[in-house]
C-alpha positions in Angstrom: 0.0 0.0 0.0 1.3 3.5 -0.9 1.9 5.9 1.9 1.8 9.7 2.0 5.1 11.5 2.3 5.8 13.4 5.5 5.1 16.7 3.9 1.8 15.4 2.5 0.8 14.1 5.9 1.6 17.4 7.5 -0.5 19.2 4.9 -3.5 16.9 5.7 -3.1 17.7 9.4 -2.9 21.4 8.7 -6.0 21.4 6.6 -7.9 19.4 9.2 -6.8 21.8 12.0 -7.9 24.8 9.9 -11.5 23.6 9.8 -11.6 21.8 6.5 -13.8 18.7 6.3 -12.5 15.2 5.5 -14.0 15.1 2.0 -12.6 18.6 1.2 -9.2 17.5 2.4 -9.4 14.5 0.0 -10.3 16.7 -2.9 -7.5 19.2 -2.2 -4.7 16.7 -1.5 -5.7 13.8 -3.6 -5.5 11.4 -0.6 -8.1 8.7 -0.2 -10.7 9.1 2.5 -9.5 6.0 4.4 -6.0 7.4 4.4 -7.2 10.8 5.9 -9.4 9.1 8.5 -6.5 6.8 9.6 -4.1 9.7 9.9 -6.8 11.6 11.9 -7.2 8.6 14.3 -3.5 8.1 14.7 -2.7 11.8 15.2 -5.7 12.3 17.5 -4.7 9.4 19.7 -1.1 10.6 19.9 -2.1 14.2 20.7 -4.4 13.0 23.5 -1.7 10.9 25.0 0.9 13.7 24.8 -1.4 16.3 26.4 -2.5 13.9 29.1 1.1 13.3 30.1 2.4 16.9 29.8 -0.4 19.1 30.9 0.3 18.3 34.6 1.5 20.3 37.6 0.1 23.5 36.2 0.4 26.7 38.3 -2.7 28.4 37.1 -4.6 31.1 39.0 -8.0 31.3 37.2 -9.9 28.6 35.4 -13.1 29.0 33.4 -15.2 26.0 32.4 -18.1 25.6 29.9 -19.8 22.9 27.8 -20.3 23.0 24.0 -22.9 20.9 22.2 -22.6 18.8 19.1 -23.9 15.5 17.9 -22.7 12.2 16.4 -24.6 10.4 13.6 -28.0 11.9 14.5 -29.4 14.3 17.0 -30.6 12.7 20.2 -34.3 13.0 19.3 -33.7 11.2 16.0 -31.5 8.3 17.2 -34.4 5.9 17.9 -35.6 6.2 14.3 -32.1 6.3 12.7 -31.0 3.3 10.6 -28.1 1.4 12.0 -27.2 4.0 14.5 -23.8 3.2 16.0 -22.8 3.2 19.7 -22.4 6.7 20.9 -24.9 8.2 18.5 -26.8 11.3 19.7 -26.0 14.5 21.5 -22.3 14.9 22.6 -21.2 17.5 25.1 -17.6 18.6 25.2 -16.6 20.0 28.6 -13.6 22.4 28.4 -11.5 24.2 31.0 -9.5 27.3 30.0 -6.7 29.1 31.9 -7.9 32.7 31.9 -4.4 34.0 31.8 -2.5 31.8 29.4 -5.6 30.7 27.4 -4.3 27.1 27.7 -7.0 24.4 27.3 -6.1 22.6 30.5 -8.6 19.8 30.3 -11.5 18.5 28.2 -14.0 15.7 28.4 -16.6 14.3 26.1 -19.9 12.7 27.2 -23.3 13.8 28.2 -24.3 16.9 30.2 -25.1 15.0 33.4 -23.7 14.9 36.9 -21.5 11.8 36.3 -19.7 13.5 33.4 -19.3 16.7 35.3 -17.6 14.8 38.1 -15.2 13.0 35.8 -14.4 16.3 34.1 -13.6 18.0 37.4 -11.5 15.1 38.7 -9.4 15.3 35.5 -9.0 19.1 35.9 -8.1 18.9 39.6 -5.4 16.3 38.9 -3.6 18.8 36.6 -3.4 21.7 39.1 -0.8 22.2 41.8 -2.3 25.2 43.7 -5.6 26.6 44.8 -7.4 28.3 41.9 -10.3 30.6 41.3 -12.9 28.6 39.3 -15.8 30.1 37.4 -18.5 28.1 35.5 -22.0 28.8 34.2 -25.1 28.1 36.3 -25.3 24.4 35.3 -26.3 22.6 38.5 -24.2 19.5 37.8 -21.1 21.6 38.6 -22.1 22.2 42.2 -21.7 18.6 43.5 -18.8 17.9 41.1 -16.7 20.8 42.3 -17.5 20.1 46.0 -16.7 16.4 45.7 -13.5 17.0 43.8 -11.9 20.0 45.4 -13.4 19.5 48.9 -13.5 23.2 49.5 -9.9 23.9 48.3 -11.1 26.2 45.6 -12.5 29.7 45.2 -15.6 29.0 43.2 -18.2 31.3 41.6 -21.0 30.8 39.1 -22.1 33.1 36.3 -25.9 32.8 35.9 -27.4 34.3 32.7 -30.8 35.9 32.7 -32.7 35.5 29.4 -35.7 37.4 28.1 -37.8 37.0 25.0 -36.2 36.1 21.7 -34.4 38.9 19.8 -37.1 39.4 17.2 -40.1 38.6 19.4 -40.8 35.2 17.8 -40.0 31.6 18.8 -38.0 29.4 16.6 -34.6 27.7 16.1 -33.2 30.9 14.4 -34.3 33.3 17.1 -32.1 32.9 20.2 -33.3 34.3 23.5 -32.0 37.7 24.4 -29.6 37.7 27.4 -30.9 40.5 29.5 -28.2 40.3 32.2 -26.1 38.1 34.4 -25.8 37.3 38.1 -22.6 36.4 39.8 -22.9 34.1 42.8 -20.2 33.0 45.2 -20.4 29.2 45.8 -17.4 28.4 47.9 -14.2 30.0 49.1 -13.4 33.6 48.6 -13.4 34.2 44.8 -12.7 37.7 43.5 -16.1 38.5 42.0 -14.7 41.2 39.7 -12.6 38.5 38.0 -15.4 35.9 38.0 -16.2 35.4 34.3 -16.7 32.8 31.5 -15.9 35.1 28.7 -12.6 33.5 27.7 -14.0 29.9 27.7 -17.1 31.0 25.7 -14.8 32.7 23.2 -12.8 29.4 23.0 -16.1 27.7 22.2 -16.5 30.0 19.2 -12.9 29.0 18.1 -13.9 25.4 18.4 -16.9 25.9 16.1 -14.9 28.0 13.6 -11.9 25.6 13.3 -13.5 22.2 13.7 -15.9 21.3 11.0 -17.6 18.7 13.1 -18.9 21.3 15.4 -20.4 23.6 12.7 -24.1 24.1 13.2 -26.8 23.5 10.5 -24.6 21.5 8.1 -24.1 17.9 7.2 -20.5 18.0 8.5 -21.3 16.2 11.8 -19.3 13.2 12.9 -20.6 9.8 11.9 -18.5 7.9 14.5 -17.9 9.0 18.1 -14.2 7.8 17.9 -13.5 10.1 15.0 -15.2 12.9 16.9 -12.8 12.4 19.8 -9.8 12.1 17.6 -10.7 15.3 15.7 -11.1 17.3 18.9 -7.9 16.0 20.3 -6.0 17.1 17.2 -7.7 20.5 17.4 -6.8 20.9 21.1 -3.2 20.1 20.4 -3.1 22.6 17.5 -4.8 25.2 19.7 -2.5 24.7 22.6 0.9 24.2 20.9 0.7 25.3 17.3 -1.6 28.3 17.0 -0.2 31.7 18.0 -2.7 33.6 20.2 -3.2 37.1 18.7 -3.2 38.8 22.1 -0.4 36.9 23.7 1.8 36.7 20.6 2.8 33.2 21.6 1.0 29.9 21.9 -1.0 29.1 25.0 1.4 26.3 25.8 4.3 28.7 25.7 2.5 31.3 27.9 1.8 28.5 30.4 5.4 27.3 30.4 4.8 23.8 29.0 6.4 24.5 25.6 9.4 26.7 24.6 8.6 27.1 20.9 5.7 27.1 18.3 5.0 23.5 17.3 4.8 22.5 13.6 2.5 19.9 12.2 5.7 17.9 11.4 6.3 17.7 15.2 2.8 16.3 15.8 3.6 13.6 13.3 6.7 12.7 15.3 4.4 11.8 18.2 3.1 8.9 16.1 4.7 5.5 16.5 7.5 5.1 14.0 6.6 1.5 13.3 2.9 2.0 12.6 1.7 0.1 9.6 -1.2 1.0 7.3 -4.3 -1.0 8.0 -6.1 -3.1 5.4 -8.9 -1.3 3.7 -12.1 -1.5 5.7 -10.5 -2.5 9.0 -10.6 -0.3 12.1 -9.3 -0.6 15.6 -11.1 1.4 18.3 -8.8 3.9 20.1 -9.4 5.0 23.6 -8.8 8.7 24.4 -8.6 10.1 27.8 -7.6 13.7 28.6 
């Protein structure tokens, strides 16, 4: 089986990181869809493993958390009627934690928007920190028990609760979002600085996710068909966001600002994370990869 050159593989990763869909990458590069998907799976798994190992002992001061919605194969309400829906089909929520100062994506977790996933997400976040932090989330109730059970009071925690009014144009519908009429800041535990309590940075990060990851784009047919590929694509995005993409305000990458990298990574360096002895799989075969970060 022919194999893409190092430069061609780096080009495929660059296009995927810049928000291009798999089929579009195939048209631009001439690579087969199976080749692109295998490279995505290998790179995503390698990126998740690297970040899991190296985003540790972080001396952050302020953390903002939020969740972003997407779906796999079909929206949750349509899964029951979907033909041959795979395991993991339906709504997928990605929980993210952003360092408000360095803009580093400290932790992420994919699952549902329930208390169990909130607890797993907070446990992963707490394990990466070395000091007491100020934590801010939205008003999602699942955070309350998750933060208390994980940090056991060793955190300065506040919530931002948004107050919504009628839709912007006075009608109800999917294209008429409710108007946010204000916010309330509530201290939950510890002594958070309420002037610094905010979720603005993590919400802006959510916009970056939608802009640069085709699978999160709304109202298109670019959604993920397999949950595994959804995980791999986000892991590749997170690696690119943390280590490769220069933040316009900081003038360096978030990883450099946080002190976990000393230079801007290239996509060739991401490829070096892959096992050197990996062999192309036979057409049609697939091995499930586990991602934890």
